[in-house]
Every structure is written in structure tokens, then in C-alpha cells.
N, C-alpha and C positions, 0 to 999 in steps of 0.2 A: 854952447849957450842953449839952443833948443831942447836939448837932452836934460840939461840939469834945472832949467828954470821951472817947469811944473812940479818936479819934486821939492824944490825950495818953497814954492807957493803953498804946497799942501802941507809941508812941515810947519811952516809958519802959521797956517790955519790950525793945525793940530795944537801948537803952542799957545796960541790965543784962546781957542774954545775949549781944549782938552777933550775933544770928540774924537776917539780912536779911528772913526771912520775916515778921517783926514790923513790919518798917519800912512805915509807911502809905505807898503809892503809889511805893515807891521800889526795888521789887525788880528788878534788873538781872541780866544773865548774869554780869557782872563781879564783882558783890557775891556772887552765889552760889557762884562759883569761888573767890573769895577765902575763903569761909567753909568750902569743902571740901564742899558739899552736891552739886554737880554735877561730873562728870568732864569734864575737857577734854582728853581723850585725842586724839592726832593720829595714832592707828593707822590705817593703810589697811587696808580690808576690801574684797575682791573678791568680789562677790555674782554667782555664776554661775546664770542661770536656764535651765534645760533644760527644753525643752517634752516633754510626754509622747509625741508623735508623731515625735520625732527618730530616725531609724535611722542611728546613727553608731558607728563602731569606737573612736572616741577615748575612752579611759578617763578617769575623774576624776583620777586620780593623774598622768597625763601632762598634763593641764591646770594643775594645781596646781604641778608642776615647771616647765612652761614659764613660768608667771607668775612664780615665784620667781626664776628665771633673768633674767627680763627686769627686775625689781626690783633685783636685786643689782647690775646694771650702773648704777644710780643711788644705790647705797649705801643702799638702803631695804628695809624688810620689809614683806611683806604676808601677811594672813591671808585664806585663801580658804575661802568657804562656797558650798555648792551648795543650790539649790532648784528643786524639780520645779514646773512651771507645767502644769495640765491644758488639754487641748485646744489646744495651741501647737505649731507646728512648726519652732521657731527656738531658736538657743542664743544668748543675749545677756550681756554683762559690764557691771556697774555698779560703779563705784568709789565707796565711801563713806570720807568722812575728816571725823571730828568731825560737824558738822551739814550738811556739803557732800555733794552727791551728784552724780557725774561721770557722764554716761551715761545711759541704756543704750547700748552698743555692740553691733552684731553681733560674734559671736566672731571672724569674719574681720577685723575691724577694731579688736580689742580694744587693740593696741597704740598707738592714737591717745590713750587716756585715760591712760596711764601716766605720761606727762611732766607733764600737768595734776595728777594724784592726788599725784604726789611734791612739786611746788610747794605743792600745798594743804596736805601733812603738814608741811612747813617752815614755813609761814605759821603753822599752828596751834600748832606747837611754840614758835616765836618769840613769839607772842601770849602763851602760857602763861609763858614765861620773863619777858616784860615784866611780866606781873601778879604774879608771884612777887617781882621786883624792886621793883615799887611798894608790894606789902605789906610787904616787909621795910624799905623806906624809912619808910613810916608807923609801923611799930613801934619804929623806933629814934628817932624824934622823940620828944624828952622834953616832953611837955605835962604841966603839973604841976596843972591844975584840970580839973573836969568840964566847964566851959563851953567849953574848947577842943575837946573830942570833939564838943560839939553844933555847932560851927561848923566843924568838919574837912571835913565832907562837904558 
């Protein structure tokens, strides 16, 4: 009884609130995304790491514009962020899409990661759309009893 009671209470709380955090041993990214508790953003973020020992005439605005032009050719948007790295003499680019990290690439080879990051963005967005369709399908099913909800998952 002491072993089963906490799981029964948690499962009951899950069925009442539909909050995946209460589901014992059943928290998945898909369930958290369905509940709207995590973001499934497919936004591309270009993280530019600039070493403190770099002596360059390139301005941050020029880098931002160059990346925007490159991503515009793929009909994609990018958000550029800059980070200073102490005791480093390199400039590198890392593309972050959702939970994926592409790179780091030396700035001279930054174009190598653009196509991969655009594909990752499209995959994340397609996955989010599929989750939304599945959620809509589940909501439109008409199950009349609570036992159907128990066996639905």
C-alpha cells in the first residue's frame, strides 16, 4: 500500500489537471510541449564568440548584416547574439536551433553551418506542427467515459 499510494495520487492529479509533471514516470518532451510548458521554438540563433585578444576592424553590425543576407537567401530569419570570450584570439559562430547546436565554426567558415541550421529549423517547425495536429486530433475524439482517458495514453 505504501508503494502504490503515491503513484495513484500522482496519476489522479494528472487526470484531473492534465499536467504532465504529475504523471508518474511519464514526463516526455512531447507531453510537456502539448501542455504548453516548454517552448518548441524553431528560431535560429547565431551565437558569435569574439575573443578578447582579437584585433579586427569588422564591426558587429557588419557581421549581423552578413548573416541576415545569407539566411535571407534560404528564406529564413536569424537572431544574432554576441559573446565575449576572455583570453581567446579567435572568432567563432555557433548556430542554435531548438535543442540542437551546430558548430562552432571559425568565422571564416561560418557559411558551412547555414544550410544545416536552416534544415534543423524546418525540422523543428515540422515536428511542432505534427504535435499540434496530433493534439487537435486527440481533442476532437469523442470519448464519453473517464476509462477511455485512462487507456488513451
